[in-house]
N, C-alpha and C positions, 0 to 999 in steps of 0.2 A: 450568516458563515460569510467570514472573509475569505478573498482569493487572493495569490499572486498570479500576474498575467502577464506573458509576452508577446509580441508579434501582431499582425493584422488581424482584426475580425472577418477581414475578405478572404484570408488564407484558404487555401484549398484543402489544407490538412488542419486537423483538429485534434492537440495532444492533450488528453487530461493524465493528471499525475498526483496518485494518490498515498497520501504517506500514512503511518501507523502509529504505535507507541513507542515511545511517548513524545513523537517528535511533531513538526508542523510544516507550512509551506517552506519555511527556510532550507529545510531539507532539500528542496530542488532547484537551491541557487545557483548552481553550476552548470545545469541543464537546460533551465528556460531561455536564457540568452541564446544557449546553443542551437535550438529548436527555433527561435525568432531566427537567426542569422541562416538556416537554412529554409526560411520564409513559410514557416506553420505559426499556427496562433496554439500558445499552449496555457494551461491555465491548472494551477493547483490549490484546489480549496483546503482551506485549516479545516478538520472536522470538528463539531461541536465539541466542547470540551477543552480545544486544544489552540495553539498559535491567539490570534488575534478575533478568532470566534469566539461566541457566547459560550460561559463556563458556568451551566447548571451547579448549584450547590451540593444538591442531593443526589448520592449515589443511584438512589433508586430511580431518578430521571433518565439514567442511562440503559438501556437495553440493547442485544444485538439489532431487532427490531427497527428500535427508532431510530438509530443510526442509520440504516438503510432508508427509513423513511427520510430523514433530514437531507440525506445526499441525495435522494431521488427529486426532492421538494428542488434543491439548488439548479441539480442537472434539468429539470424543467423551467425554471424561473430562467436559465439561460438558454433556453433549447437547443443545447447542443447536439449536432449531430455528426455524420463522417468521424465520429472519434477514434484514435487509436488511444486505448488505453494503457498507461504504464501502473503498475500496481504493487506495490512493496508493504509485505507484514497485514496488517488488519486493512490496507490499500486492496488487496486482494481478497479479503474474506467480506468486503463489501462491495467493491468494483466488480466481482464476478457477479455478486447478486443482480447487481444495476444490469449488468451486459446479457444476463439470462432472460430478466424480466423483460428487457425492452432492445432485443437484439438489433433490432433496425436502425437505432441509433451508432452501432460501433462497428466500425471496419474491420478492425484488428485489435490483437490483445497481446499487448509485453508484460509476464509475468516474473517478477523479479524478487526472489526472497520471500515468497509468500506461499501458500496453502488455501483449500476449504475443507476445513475439517468438520464432520458430520458426528463425531463420537462413537464411530462405530470400529476406531483403530485408535491402539492405545498411541497416544502423542507422546514424543521423545522425552526422555528424563531431563533434559536440558528446560523443558518450556516448564514441567511442574518445579522444578529449583527457582524459575525465575517467577512463577505464579507464585510461588510461596514467600520469595523474596519481597515481591511488590505490595503484600498485606503484611509483612510483620516488619518491616524496616519503619523506623520513626519519622525520617524524612527522604521522599522519593527525589534523590537530586538526579533530576530528567540529563543535564550535562553530563553527568559524570556515566548515568548509564549508556548515553551516545559513545561517549569515548571509549569505555570498556568493550563494547560492542563492534570497535573498529579493528582496524588491521593496522593503518598508518595512524600517526601521530593526531591527534585532534587538540588545536591550541586554545588555550586558555578562554579568549574571546569567543571562539566559536562554542565550547561549551555552555560559557555564558547567555549566549544567544539561544541555546535550546532550552535554559532556565529562564530566561525572561518572560515568557507568558504566564509563568507562575511564581507571583511574588512571596506567595506562602502556600502551606498546606490547604487551605481554604478553598484554593482555584484548581488542586488535583481531584476533585471528585471522579470526573471522567479518566483521568490518567490511573486511579486507583482502582477503578472499577474494569477497565478493560481487559484485564488478563483473566478474569473471573467470567468473562461473558463467550470464551473461547471454549465451542463444544468440545466437551472433554467423555462425554456420556452418551448415549445414543437416546437417553430420554432428556437431553438439552432441550429448553425452549426452541431453538435455533437449529437443531438438527434435520427435523425434517423438511424445513425451507432451504436448506443447503444440500439436501438429498435431491430435491428437485431441480436445485440450480444444476447440480452434476448429472442428472436427466439430459435437460438442454444440453450441456457441453458436450455429453458422448456423443451427441449429433451435431455438433460446431463445426463447419467446415470453413470460415472464414480463417485468415492466417494469423495462427498463435505462435510465439515466441515465447522460451525458456530465455532467463538470462542471470543466471544466480551467481553469488560472489562465492568463490573458493575456500571460505575459511566461516562459515555460518555451521554451528553446532546443533541450532534449532532446527531450521529448515531444510536442512540437508537431506536429499533424497527425493524432494516433494518436485522436483524438475522432472526426473524418470515419471513420475505419477501422471502429470500432466500429461507429458510427451505420448504415455501409453494410452491415456483415455480419452484423451481428444484428437479427432479426427485432423483437427486445422494444425496439428503439430507435424504432421506427416511432411517430411519433405523441406523443413523449415531450418536454417542455420544454427541451431540453440548453441550458446555459447555459456563459458565458464570464465568468469572474470575475475582476475588473476588479483593477488595484494585485494582482495574485498570481504569485509566480515559482513555482519547482518545489515549494516547500514553504507548499504555499498554506492547509495549516491554521495554519502560522505567521502569513503574511502576512494572510489573512481566514478566520480561523477560524469567527467566529461567522456570518459569511455564508455559507458554506458548510452549517454545522449548518443554518442555515434553508432551505438549497436543499434538503437531506435530509428536514427535517422536512414541507416542502411537499409533498415528492414523494411520502412516505409516506401521506398525508393525503388526495391527491389519486388513490393507487390501493391505498386499503383501500376 
């Protein structure tokens, strides 16, 4: 697993930034330098199948649990502690599993356009539309997907950077499989583990902040669910970031980084 990193390893605060579908650590390029300037160490790994990380070619190689296991192994290899998690999209589906399994490693959580589904409630129609497209389109154009899910204009060179890790369709097994791994029924293989994670989150008193974009049709409303169910959300300055779509790091990365920095400073 490849990761991007900024700041000193001796920094008092460590920020772990997790991306989702179909992006990679490049998504955090506007934020990592800002964290370093604030005196923090910041890391953004590429999930297996994405970015500069290895890309198993068989779709069966990718399961929700295996992604959790890969990311857990990476977390242990770098022995990260005192972590502020910044999680978007699948970054939350995976990061919250890590945090609830080893809460002693995490100081605070920042949840941005993400959720933790168990399949017990119907997912938004926008998700099923995306899932259908991801499986039916002959060519999954990652740069175009990112651009269409943003509010601001995404330059061609930036879209090309999101395409770069995938020279052809043979590299996209992980990208193709991710939408099918989101628990959408109560019997999904990941549902029980996610329910256990919610049990831990129901008692989580460490600081939790939601920072959602104002224009994300898939994740809209999940911030209120987190605020209702996680005790650590109480009294925190939850924010809605304006002019930000699903990929709010791309639309308003600097603003999101400043929200995270202010949150860390106010809870230190």
